[in-house]
N, C-alpha and C positions, 0 to 999 in steps of 0.2 A: 114262790118263784123267786129266783135270785136276780139281782140287778147290779150292774157296775157301770158307772158313768165316769169317764176319764178324759183328760186332756193330755197333750204331750208333757205337761209339767207335773200333773198330779191326779190322784183319784178324788173326784168330787163327792161321790156317794157309792157305797158298796154295802149291800145288805139284802134282807128279805123284804119283799113287797107283796101286797095283795093285787094291785093293778097299777097301770101307768098309762098316761096320755102323752103322746109324743107328736110334735109338729113335724110333718113330713112334706115333701114336695107335692104329694097327692092328697093333702088334708091331714087332719088330726087322726093319728093311729092309736086306738085303744087296745091294750094288750093285757090279757089275764093268763093265768097258768094254763098250759096246754095249747097255747096259740100255735098255729101252723108255722113251721120254720120259714123265715124270710130275711131278706136284706133290703133296707130302704135308705134313701137319702134324707137326712134330717135338715130342716131349714131353720133359720134363726127364729126363736120364739121361746115359749114357756113350756117346760116339761112339768107335768103334775104327777106326783106319785103318792101312793098310800102305803106307808111303812107297816111292817109286821115284825113281831118278835115271838119266837117259838110258835109260829103258825097262828098267832092272834093279832088282829088289827090293833095298832097302838097310835094314839095321838091324831093330830090333824094332818091333812095332806101337806106335802113338802113341795115347794116350787123351786125350780132351777131354770135360770135363763141360759140359753145356749146359742151358739153360733152354728154355722153349717157343720155337718158331720155325717156319720153313718150309724145305723142301728142294725144289730145282728140279733136275730131271735131264733132260738132252737126249741121252744116249747117249755123249757124249764129255766133257761137263763136268757136274760136280755143284756146285751152289751152296747153301750152308746159311746162312741169315740167322737169328740168334738174339738175343734181348734181352741175354743174358749167356752167355759161354762162357769156359772156362779151360783152357789147355793144361797138361797135367800128365804129361809122359812119364816122370817118375821114379817115379810111383806105379802100383801094380798095379790092375787092374780091380776086384778084390775090395776093396781099400782105398778106392777112389773110391766104390764102391757103398755101403760102410759109412758113409762120410762123408755121402753123399746121404741115407741112411736117418736118420742122426742129425739132420741139418738139417730133414728133413721132420717128424720128431717134435717138434722145437723149434717149428716153425711151427704145428703143430696145437695145442700147449700155449698158445702166445701167442694164438691165435684164440679159445680157450675161456676165457681169463682176462678 
């Protein structure tokens, strides 16, 4: 399955994947090859993907933090368009989730000041 994650400024990831987990407004969406076509709203969170090369799984999962966006799935290609996204393969999912929580708390404090 092919994946492309992009922002208005650049492409964050483009390549072949085994599967992907995407935070959506209706919960985490898990997508594998042959998934039914759909469009969904992406919410801020952590995208987790399993890269492949020549149809063989390679390496560890890759984590990408994302802001709001949209995901388009046609069964063979997944396209995610987000206002902002950051590739962070060197950080664990728990570290990224903690960073997300800290930033959300800062935003709430700024809105109430």
